[in-house]
PAFIMAR-816388 format. One line per field, with one value per residue (C-alpha): y, z, x. Coordinates in pm, 1 decimal, always signed. Layout:
% PAFIMAR-816388
y c(Y; ...);
z c(Z; ...);
x c(X; ...);
This chain:
% PAFIMAR-816388
y c(+0.0; +239.3; +174.0; +243.1; +568.4; +686.1; +600.9; +787.5; +1089.3; +1086.4; +1072.7; +1367.8; +1573.9; +1485.9; +1606.1; +1935.0; +1997.1; +1931.5; +2176.5; +2447.3; +2395.0; +2389.3; +2696.9; +2921.2; +2998.9; +3082.0; +3327.6; +3479.1; +3524.8; +3691.7; +3926.8; +4030.0; +3945.8; +3979.6; +4016.8; +3747.1; +3512.0; +3163.5; +3058.7; +2692.8; +2577.7; +2197.9; +2132.6; +1895.1; +1867.4; +1631.6; +1623.3; +1327.7; +1355.8; +1498.8; +1559.8; +1911.9; +1994.5; +2338.7; +2332.1; +2699.3; +3054.4; +3357.4; +3729.3; +3898.9; +4235.4; +4097.0; +3769.0; +3751.6; +4077.6; +4135.8; +4391.7; +4450.6; +4805.8; +5004.6; +4927.0; +4559.9; +4233.6; +3885.7; +3588.6; +3264.2; +2931.3; +2592.0; +2303.8; +1930.7; +1771.0; +1397.2; +1200.2; +995.5; +847.6; +468.4; +261.6; +60.0; -311.3; -448.9; -785.1; -773.7; -1066.8; -1206.2; -1468.3; -1754.6; -2017.4; -2387.0; -2590.5; -2839.3; -3217.4; -3410.7; -3530.1; -3183.1; -3247.2; -3047.7; -2678.2; -2454.8; -2326.7; -1991.4; -1996.3; -1686.8; -1584.9; -1295.3; -1067.8; -827.1; -478.0; -151.6; +156.1; +491.3; +819.2; +1126.3; +1449.4; +1758.7; +2130.4; +2312.4; +2663.5; +2690.7; +3067.8; +3004.8; +2752.9; +2872.3; +3193.1; +3340.1; +3497.3; +3769.1; +3883.7; +3711.9; +3997.8; +4057.6; +3808.0; +3759.7; +3570.3; +3366.7; +3598.1; +3522.1; +3592.6; +3234.3; +3129.9; +3316.1; +3088.0; +2814.8; +2541.8; +2675.1; +2486.3; +2469.0; +2725.1; +2545.7; +2175.6; +2068.2; +1688.6; +1393.3; +1094.3; +802.9; +710.4; +839.2; +1050.1; +1362.3; +1710.6; +1964.8; +2333.6; +2691.5; +2960.7; +3337.9; +3569.0; +3946.1; +4157.4; +4498.5; +4550.7; +4548.1; +4424.2; +4050.9; +3877.7; +3566.5; +3384.1; +3111.4; +2913.8; +2805.9; +2555.8; +2514.3; +2179.1; +2154.8; +1782.2; +1635.4; +1896.5; +2220.2; +2247.0; +2511.5; +2534.5; +2803.3; +2934.8; +3174.7; +3307.6; +3551.3; +3482.6; +3845.7; +3977.6; +4252.2; +4160.8; +4312.3; +4556.1; +4398.7; +4556.3; +4821.4; +4685.1; +4357.9; +4270.6; +4010.5; +3913.9; +3600.8; +3677.8; +3877.4; +3940.1; +4295.2; +4450.4; +4820.4; +4902.2; +5280.9; +5598.8; +5731.8; +6091.8; +6124.4; +6471.6; +6583.2; +6230.7; +5973.7; +5599.9; +5360.1; +5052.5; +4740.5; +4363.9; +4151.6; +3775.0; +3554.8; +3360.1; +3231.2; +2855.2; +2804.9; +3031.9; +3305.2; +3633.8; +3878.3; +4216.9; +4572.4; +4662.9; +5035.8; +5085.4; +4933.7; +5110.0; +5463.4; +5700.7; +5871.9; +6206.1; +6293.4; +5993.1; +6154.4; +6306.3; +6038.7; +6016.3; +5766.6; +5587.5; +5753.3; +5567.6; +5458.0; +5120.6; +5211.1; +5268.9; +4977.3; +4741.4; +4935.4; +4761.0; +4977.8; +4799.8; +4428.1; +4252.6; +3885.8; +3776.7; +3421.0; +3204.3; +3179.0; +3461.2; +3827.9; +4056.7; +4387.3; +4699.0; +5056.7; +5263.9; +5635.1; +5911.4; +6289.0; +6394.9; +6453.1; +6692.5; +6505.0; +6685.0; +6517.8; +6173.0; +5934.5; +5587.3; +5339.0; +5168.8; +4843.3; +4786.5; +4450.2; +4348.2; +4086.1; +4086.8; +4250.7; +4595.9; +4651.0; +4984.4; +5076.4; +5375.3; +5514.6; +5775.2; +5690.6; +5947.6; +6229.7; +6259.0; +6310.4; +6674.9; +6754.0; +6797.0; +7118.4; +7099.8; +7045.5; +7323.6; +7062.3; +6689.6; +6507.0; +6150.3; +5971.5; +5667.4; +5369.9; +5450.7; +5760.0; +6049.6; +6383.4; +6641.8; +6993.0; +7175.4; +7508.1; +7720.2; +7955.7; +8201.1; +8189.5; +8435.3; +8191.2; +7811.2; +7637.5; +7971.3; +8031.6; +8347.8; +8385.6; +8683.6; +9000.4; +8932.8; +8568.6; +8398.5; +8051.7; +7897.4; +7587.6; +7346.5; +7137.1; +6806.1; +6469.9; +6169.2; +5864.1; +5539.0; +5324.0; +4956.8; +4774.5; +4426.1; +4573.2; +4735.0; +5080.0; +5403.5; +5554.0; +5926.8; +6115.6; +6432.2; +6653.0; +6585.7; +6532.8; +6859.6; +7173.1; +7537.9; +7750.9; +8132.2; +8370.6; +8368.3; +7990.8; +7964.5; +7632.7; +7582.1; +7240.2; +7171.6; +7319.3; +7110.0; +7265.6; +7039.2; +6736.0; +6903.5; +7034.0; +6834.5; +6739.3; +6751.6; +6505.4; +6313.9; +6335.1; +5968.0; +5921.0; +5599.5; +5599.6; +5260.0; +5084.8; +5165.9; +5469.0; +5848.0; +6075.4; +6451.8; +6643.8; +7002.7; +7088.5; +7400.6; +7615.3; +7914.2; +8169.4; +8544.8; +8789.5; +8922.2; +8582.9; +8593.3; +8356.5; +8043.3; +7707.5; +7370.1; +7121.9; +6761.9; +6485.1; +6173.9; +5802.9; +5806.1; +6176.9; +6530.6; +6831.3; +7208.4; +7356.3; +7735.1; +7800.8; +8115.1; +8191.0; +8225.9);
z c(+0.0; +81.6; -253.4; -428.7; -238.3; -345.5; -702.4; -676.1; -529.4; -807.0; -1067.2; -911.5; -902.0; -1264.4; -1375.0; -1189.2; -1353.3; -1695.6; -1629.0; -1516.6; -1816.1; -2057.4; -1916.5; -1876.4; -2244.6; -2293.3; -2004.3; -2118.9; -2464.5; -2314.2; -2080.7; -2279.8; -2645.5; -2790.7; -3161.5; -3294.6; -2999.5; -3051.6; -2818.0; -2764.6; -2807.5; -2865.7; -2899.5; -3121.1; -3218.3; -3451.9; -3675.8; -3877.8; -4132.0; -3983.1; -3667.7; -3664.5; -3438.6; -3366.1; -3246.8; -3191.7; -3303.0; -3357.4; -3425.6; -3686.7; -3859.0; -4178.6; -4368.0; -4625.0; -4817.2; -4722.7; -4443.8; -4254.0; -4238.2; -3928.8; -3765.1; -3869.6; -3760.6; -3907.1; -3693.8; -3802.1; -3692.4; -3729.3; -3793.8; -3861.2; -4049.5; -4039.7; -4229.5; -3972.1; -4203.2; -4160.1; -4477.3; -4578.6; -4633.0; -4934.7; -5107.4; -5480.4; -5704.0; -5941.0; -6208.6; -6263.1; -6537.6; -6443.7; -6650.4; -6914.4; -6855.7; -6827.4; -7187.7; -7315.7; -7377.0; -7228.7; -7188.2; -6922.6; -6662.0; -6483.4; -6105.9; -5893.8; -5623.3; -5380.1; -5254.2; -4961.8; -5032.7; -4838.4; -4994.8; -4874.3; -4852.0; -4931.1; -4735.3; -4958.2; -4880.6; -5210.6; -5077.8; -4726.7; -4720.2; -4737.7; -4453.1; -4188.3; -3982.2; -3673.9; -3422.8; -3223.2; -2893.5; -2994.9; -3230.7; -3495.0; -3778.1; -3962.8; -4290.7; -4419.2; -4608.4; -4940.8; -4775.4; -4646.8; -4976.6; -4877.3; -4577.0; -4585.5; -4513.4; -4610.0; -4611.9; -4961.7; -4980.5; -5275.4; -5294.1; -4958.0; -4989.9; -4754.8; -4986.1; -4741.6; -4380.3; -4142.8; -4415.9; -4261.2; -4385.0; -4184.5; -4269.2; -4154.6; -4232.1; -4187.3; -4075.8; -4116.2; -3847.3; -3685.5; -3378.4; -3064.6; -2707.2; -2747.1; -2493.7; -2693.0; -3014.9; -3154.9; -3470.4; -3651.6; -3936.5; -4111.4; -4252.1; -4285.2; -4368.6; -4127.8; -3853.6; -3750.1; -3549.1; -3291.2; -3126.2; -2860.4; -2900.3; -2609.1; -2364.9; -2079.3; -1794.2; -1680.8; -2019.2; -1998.5; -2072.5; -2388.9; -2361.3; -2524.1; -2841.2; -2819.4; -3116.5; -3311.8; -3630.8; -3902.5; -4244.5; -4451.9; -4499.8; -4209.3; -3839.1; -3755.9; -3412.2; -3334.1; -3043.9; -3052.3; -3215.2; -3143.7; -3245.4; -3387.5; -3506.7; -3782.9; -3841.8; -3637.1; -3623.3; -3618.9; -3417.1; -3571.8; -3539.4; -3842.9; -3871.3; -4162.6; -4107.1; -4463.9; -4395.6; -4333.4; -4610.3; -4584.3; -4737.0; -4922.1; -4942.0; -5030.2; -4693.6; -4690.7; -5017.8; -4868.9; -4532.4; -4493.9; -4201.8; -4232.0; -4071.3; -4014.3; -4217.1; -4545.4; -4548.7; -4649.1; -4540.5; -4723.6; -4554.8; -4602.9; -4777.7; -4482.5; -4587.5; -4429.0; -4088.2; -3846.3; -3840.4; -4111.8; -4263.4; -4574.3; -4900.8; -4966.9; -4631.8; -4545.7; -4284.0; -4148.4; -3961.6; -3580.5; -3516.0; -3524.5; -3704.4; -3517.7; -3703.5; -3794.6; -4067.0; -4076.3; -4159.6; -4149.9; -3808.2; -3833.2; -3608.6; -3279.7; -3211.1; -3514.5; -3547.0; -3677.6; -3823.9; -3993.0; -4312.8; -4421.6; -4780.7; -4886.4; -5247.5; -5285.2; -4911.9; -4667.4; -4563.3; -4197.1; -4025.1; -3685.9; -3513.5; -3320.3; -3111.8; -3122.7; -2854.5; -3104.2; -3350.1; -3723.1; -3824.8; -4025.7; -4400.4; -4586.6; -4849.5; -5196.7; -5452.7; -5720.3; -5776.9; -6080.3; -6133.3; -6346.9; -6457.9; -6223.0; -6149.7; -5929.0; -5779.2; -5717.8; -5473.8; -5548.9; -5213.9; -5328.4; -5454.6; -5218.5; -5236.8; -5041.1; -5039.1; -4883.6; -4864.3; -4650.8; -4601.3; -4976.3; -5148.4; -5521.3; -5733.8; -5690.3; -5989.6; -5890.4; -5634.8; -5506.9; -5562.4; -5362.2; -5492.7; -5219.2; -5346.4; -5221.5; -5449.0; -5395.2; -5542.9; -5629.1; -5547.3; -5855.7; -5918.0; -6062.2; -5731.1; -5642.7; -5834.0; -5982.8; -6052.2; -6293.2; -6097.5; -6299.2; -6612.6; -6473.2; -6280.7; -6478.8; -6430.7; -6738.4; -6737.7; -6953.4; -7226.0; -7245.1; -7058.5; -6876.2; -6531.3; -6402.3; -6034.6; -5881.4; -5746.4; -5409.2; -5401.6; -5326.1; -5026.4; -4834.4; -4560.7; -4760.6; -5107.4; -5390.1; -5586.9; -5964.5; -5957.5; -5663.3; -5531.8; -5377.9; -5222.5; -5357.0; -5170.9; -4989.9; -5017.2; -4991.2; -4952.4; -5122.4; -5168.8; -5514.1; -5543.2; -5857.5; -5934.4; -6134.1; -6217.3; -5971.8; -6242.8; -6340.6; -6421.3; -6512.4; -6389.5; -6527.2; -6381.1; -6658.7; -6544.3; -6773.3; -6621.9; -6686.6; -6870.9; -6937.2; -6965.0; -6794.8; -6778.4; -6453.8; -6392.4; -6040.2; -5830.7; -5581.4; -5226.0);
x c(+0.0; +280.3; +436.4; +105.9; +65.1; +408.3; +324.4; -5.4; +169.6; +427.0; +151.4; -30.7; +287.4; +360.1; +16.3; +55.2; +389.5; +237.8; -43.3; +197.2; +423.4; +130.9; -40.5; +260.6; +316.3; -52.8; -62.9; +264.4; +116.1; -189.6; -9.3; +295.5; +280.4; +626.7; +682.5; +913.0; +867.8; +720.7; +438.3; +363.0; +0.4; +16.6; -356.8; -553.4; -918.8; -1104.8; -1406.9; -1533.2; -1254.2; -936.2; -741.5; -600.9; -307.4; -166.0; +194.3; +267.3; +199.7; +417.0; +372.9; +589.6; +607.1; +758.2; +775.2; +1049.6; +1031.9; +667.5; +627.2; +305.7; +171.6; +263.7; -72.5; -79.3; +78.6; +128.2; +18.4; +188.9; +39.2; +211.6; -28.7; -46.9; -336.9; -413.1; -677.4; -873.9; -1138.2; -1096.2; -1070.8; -1374.4; -1317.8; -1496.3; -1497.6; -1433.1; -1523.0; -1259.7; -1322.9; -1075.1; -1099.5; -1083.7; -837.1; -958.1; -953.4; -626.7; -645.7; -710.1; -1077.2; -1362.6; -1439.3; -1284.1; -1528.2; -1526.6; -1488.7; -1559.0; -1314.8; -1340.0; -1067.5; -1094.4; -959.3; -943.8; -1101.5; -967.6; -1158.6; -949.2; -998.3; -994.4; -1012.2; -1050.1; -989.6; -847.7; -905.6; -1281.1; -1277.2; -1031.5; -1037.2; -874.1; -1113.3; -937.1; -1090.3; -1416.8; -1502.7; -1237.5; -1201.6; -873.8; -844.5; -552.2; -319.8; -152.5; +182.9; +148.8; +307.0; +626.5; +685.1; +947.1; +689.6; +346.0; +20.4; -129.1; -409.7; -570.2; -659.0; -520.8; -544.4; -492.3; -548.7; -554.5; -619.9; -348.8; -187.2; -36.2; +44.9; +239.7; +256.7; +217.3; -38.5; -38.1; -317.1; -291.8; -456.9; -446.6; -232.5; -445.2; -438.5; -496.8; -720.2; -804.7; -721.6; -943.8; -865.1; -1182.4; -1212.0; -1547.7; -1660.0; -2037.5; -2025.5; -1769.9; -1806.9; -1637.9; -1316.7; -1227.5; -887.4; -830.5; -477.3; -493.8; -750.3; -709.9; -955.6; -942.4; -1061.7; -1321.6; -1680.7; -1820.6; -2111.5; -2420.6; -2561.0; -2830.7; -3028.2; -3007.9; -3194.6; -3156.8; -3285.5; -3228.7; -2857.2; -2714.1; -2764.1; -2656.2; -2609.3; -2574.6; -2340.2; -2327.5; -2196.9; -1847.8; -1763.5; -1412.5; -1320.9; -1555.6; -1688.3; -1875.1; -1810.5; -2104.8; -2002.9; -2159.3; -2138.5; -2226.6; -2273.4; -2377.4; -2700.9; -2720.3; -2739.7; -2371.6; -2246.3; -1988.0; -2102.7; -1879.0; -2049.2; -1954.0; -2098.9; -2026.2; -2213.2; -2527.6; -2555.7; -2692.0; -2737.3; -3075.5; -3162.9; -3528.7; -3637.1; -3524.0; -3174.8; -2926.2; -2560.7; -2344.9; -2057.5; -1720.5; -1440.4; -1228.3; -1088.0; -752.5; -912.8; -858.6; -1158.2; -1338.2; -1640.4; -1622.9; -1549.5; -1585.6; -1596.3; -1639.7; -1893.0; -1893.2; -2146.5; -2156.9; -1907.8; -1987.7; -1746.3; -1715.7; -1616.2; -1697.2; -1855.3; -1772.0; -2020.7; -2026.0; -2153.3; -2531.5; -2727.7; -2773.6; -3103.0; -3261.4; -3414.5; -3148.5; -3182.7; -2953.8; -3068.9; -2904.9; -3011.7; -2866.1; -2937.0; -3213.0; -3283.3; -3519.5; -3397.8; -3313.6; -3384.5; -3235.6; -3397.1; -3100.3; -3285.4; -3658.1; -3745.3; -3683.6; -3975.0; -3926.0; -3970.7; -4286.7; -4236.6; -4314.5; -4586.8; -4435.7; -4458.3; -4524.1; -4477.3; -4339.3; -4459.7; -4201.6; -4401.2; -4370.8; -4008.0; -3997.3; -4187.8; -4015.1; -4151.1; -4022.2; -4019.8; -3879.6; -3589.9; -3401.8; -3109.0; -2782.6; -2491.4; -2245.8; -2209.9; -1947.3; -1770.4; -1740.9; -1868.3; -1922.4; -1824.0; -2032.4; -2254.2; -2320.1; -2543.7; -2624.0; -2966.5; -3062.3; -3325.6; -3490.7; -3635.0; -3759.7; -3709.7; -3929.6; -3799.4; -4099.4; -4024.7; -3901.6; -3771.0; -3452.7; -3358.4; -3228.2; -3278.2; -2961.0; -2987.2; -2762.5; -2832.5; -2597.3; -2802.7; -3151.2; -3203.7; -3110.2; -3213.0; -3289.0; -3313.1; -3519.6; -3253.0; -3234.6; -2903.2; -2868.6; -2717.1; -2614.3; -2562.0; -2247.2; -1960.6; -2045.0; -2351.6; -2137.5; -1971.8; -2272.8; -2442.2; -2752.5; -2602.3; -2642.0; -2380.5; -2352.3; -2448.8; -2681.1; -2836.6; -3183.7; -3265.8; -3575.3; -3894.7; -3748.7; -3767.6; -3463.8; -3435.5; -3153.5; -3037.4; -2902.5; -2684.4; -2656.6; -2432.2; -2634.0; -2624.4; -2780.6; -3013.1; -3153.8; -3526.3; -3807.6; -3638.1; -3747.6; -3655.5; -3588.9; -3629.1; -3508.4; -3655.5; -3664.4; -3996.6; -4063.8; -3924.3; -4079.8; -4022.2; -4152.5; -4157.8; -4031.6; -3986.4; -3711.2; -3838.7);
């Protein structure tokens, strides 16, 4: 008994030592991540087809001649893949002819024989970049970078194949991410037939809890959560979380082109081009199932005393509208001066034409003035989607002498201006101000509208 107790004590001590040795590198990685240092992980997980092992991970600022941007980092992960699909034993029939009689007479007869063979099932990943991701701090998603091919022992990014049972493939992969305080790293591999694999590379127990979203909505493709608005200089950042709910599919979407900030239910702010901003959701962005991708869209700062909403207008999907400050009512609309009905495509409310001596601190020459046309454009729902306006050609002022005035470049710089090519989402109405530079002595102004199904000349007076 004494001998057994000593053995038991030795075993317990051995296990404790293993735990300490195994945990130390992970905590070190969490508390003081050092660039260039290798951190041991040594973890394995299985699905129905493979066993995936992660040996270690490392942070670097350059790989070969490829350097990360000043605000980015490369995360290199060493892996081992093994095919664990057992072979299937199957009996195969083989025919063998019997020999003729001893004297050479008679006819040979066929005799069936069976042979047992093993049939192997290969494991194939056609595009690893579509199946494997690194989840950072449970909210930022990094994709495998092409710089993987610059490594000395890279995993194949295309057609990763393990032909037979117990075949192994060892290699490294690289993820590119922004520099940030790392609380957790989770390697995720998607396989919707054999099962998904998750391998925690690092997790800090003392990590701060995330504040829950203020609003969450979803349609048939995406689940979107709104976390808040953060002013930053002369712009504001909309903090969003986006997750694919499209039956196990990843979704690549030009997200910034499909999200609008709406003031008073009508004035539309488009997302600013900020692809270089850390964690920007502008431009083509990939969203994956089960994990929310946190990020920002930047907009010009709207008046905070106005009703604000966020419109997510994804092609071929139900639009999502987030009322950001529902306690503030939408301002009443002025009565339109006239309305143009452009077939079954659009309806345009003309609210009025006003003068202005200065716009955005800019004055015109003494004999010139600004005129501002206030309009509301209604996009009638159509199967073909959004309404695209060529505003520089569709709204023209004409004076008493027949001189034509297109919208000024200033229009694109004012708060409620319109672009030369302006999108109005299907089924919505948008209010715009169009600025013109005209002579002070202009008289008998006519608004020429060149529409989709008609042309109209509308006499209009300056208020």
